[in-house]
N, C-alpha and C positions, 0 to 999 in steps of 0.2 A: 350795963355794957362797959367793957374796959376801953381805955383810950385807943388801943390798937383796933378793936372791933368798930369803934365809932369812925376812925379814919378809913378803915376798909369799907364800911358801909357808905361813907361819903364818896369814896373813889368809885364804888360800884354804881351809885346813883348818878354821878357825873358822867360816867361812861355810857350808861343806859340813856341818859338825856341826850348826849351827843349823837348816839346812834339813831335815836328817834328823829332828831333834827337834821340829820345828814340828808342832803338832797341827792337825787339820782344823778349820776355823772353821765349826762346825755352824750357828751363828746366821746367818752369811752365806749358807750353802746354803739354809736354811729361808726366809730373806727373798727369795732369788732364786726359790725355788719359789712363794712367795706372789705375787710380782709376775708370774711367768710364767703363773700359773693364775687370774688375775683376782681375787686375794684381796680387793680392796676391795669386791667384789660378792658374796663368799661369804655364805651364810645365817648362818654363825657364824664370826667371825674374832677372838674375844676373845684378847688377848695379841699376836696377829700385828699387828693394826692399831695397837695402842698401843706396839708394840715393847718389851714388858715385858723387863726384864733376864734373867729366868729363863725360858728357852725351854720348860722342863718345865711351866710354867703356861699355855702357849698351848693353845688349843682343839685337841684331836685329836693333840697331841704326847705320845708315850709315852716315858718315860725309864727307865733302869735305876735302880730305887728304892734298891738297896743302894749303888750308886756315888753316887747323888744325896745320900744321907745323909752320905757321906764327904767330899763336896766342901765346901771352906771358903769358896768365892766364891759369887757370885750367879747363876752360869750354870747351875746344876743338874748333872745327870748326863748320861751319853751318851744320845743319842736312839736308841731301839731300835725305834720304830714311829710310824706316822702313821695315824690313823683319821679320815678326812675324807669318809666316805661320805655321799651325798645332801647335799652342801654347796654345790652350784652352782659347782664348779670348772670352769673353761673354759680353752681354749688347749692348750698342750703342756707336758708336764713337762720341766724342763731336765736336761741331761746331768749337772749337778752333784749332782742328787738321789742318784745312785748312789755318790757319794763319802762319804756319811754312813757312817762306819766300823763302826757297830754296828746298822745298820738290818736288822732281822730280819722286820718285819711292815709291810705297806703295804695299806691298804684305801681305795681311791678309787672304790668301786662307786657306781652310781646317780648318776653325773655325766656325762650323755649328751653334753656338749659338750667333754669332756676327752679328749685324745689322749695316752696313756701311751707315751713313747718309751724304748726301752732303749739308746739311744746313750749311751755313757759307762759302761755296766755293765761291770765288770772282774771276770772270773772268778777272778783271783788274790786279790782283796780283798773280794769281796761276801760278806755274811753273810745275805742275804735267804733266809728260809725259808718265808714265807707271803705270798702275793700275791692280793688280792681286787680285781678290776677288772671286775665284772659291770656291764653296761649303761653302758659308757663309749663315747666316740666313737673308740676306738682302731681303727686300720686295719691295723696290722702289729705282730707280736711278734718281728720280726727282731732278734736280739741277746739275747733272753731266754735262749738256750742258754748264755750265759756264766755263768748261775747254776746250771749243771748239778751242781756239787758241793754245793750247799746247798738249793736250792728243793725243798720237800716238798709244798706245797699251792698250787694255782693255780686260780683261778676266772676264766675268760676268757669266760664265757657272755654272749650277747646283745650282742656288739660288732659292729663293721663291718669285720671282718677281710677282707683282700683275697684270701685263699685259704680253702678249706673246712677244711683241717687243716694248719696251718703246720708245715713240716718241722723248724723249731727245737725243737718240742715233743718230737720223738723223741730229742733229746739230753739231756733232763732226766731223768737216770737215778735221781735221789733221790726223784722224785715218788711220793707215796702216794695223792694225791687230785688229780684233774684234772677240771674242768668246762668244756666248750666247746660247750654246746648253743646253738642259734641263737635 
């Protein structure tokens, strides 16, 4: 190899290693979620609206407390849950929501103008175990089956689902509790 090719190979390897080590920007994902779901009009948006540095202080954001204590910076720990029920969320959840690497709990119940989308849910990387979306404006749960390895509890009651019993639900083999009443 020529010196130029060696340098080019070295640069390529360095870029590839940096991309592999890059962590998910949870703050950017949460801000996109906030914008996509009408955050400016939420009943409670403390921390979100002010863009506080520590996302773990934002209303409804649940973080890994042990990891949060170990963090030396202002960003807090990993986001493990969102509890934003009855908070006047509107619009559609962005695909990036499912890129939160430690998200195990999501409660967006009682937000009748919110459409929860499972586009972007990746079966190989999801950690979602508990999903509460009772009385949302969700019309389809297509794609929820990608959480088949992890999802244990799902409350999909009183939604506007386009089918009586969505076939994706049959693939959720880890479920121990499922609510789908009209």
